[in-house]
N, C-alpha and C positions, 0 to 999 in steps of 0.2 A: 566483486564477483567471487573472489577466492573464499571470502567469509561464507557466502551462500553455499558454496561447494562443500565446505567443512560441515555446515549444518545439515545438508542433505546426506553426506557420508555418515554423520552421527545417527540420523534418523534411520538410515538403511541398516547400520550396524545393530541398532536396537530393535529391528524388525517393525519399525513404525512406518506409516504411510504418509509421506509429505503431500499436502494438498495445497495447490495454488489457487487463489480466488481472484476474480476480476475486481479491480478497484476502479470505479468510474472517475474519469478526469474531472477536475473542477471546471466551472464555467470560465471562459477566458474573456468574455465581453460583459462588462458590468456598466450599469448606467451612471453610477456615482460612487464616491468614496464611502457613502453610507451603505451602499449595496455590498461593498467589500467587507465592511464590519458585520453586516447582517449575515452574510454567507459564512464567514469564519465563526460566527457565534452558534451556528446550527450544528 
């Protein structure tokens, strides 16, 4: 958390605008081990 604060402070000091984007969560229920490999390959 402290590292993120340093990053935001740096961006603020340089008059930049930090943008946070939503990252979708990966699926948690997969049918098989092959599905796991196929999902990570995408």
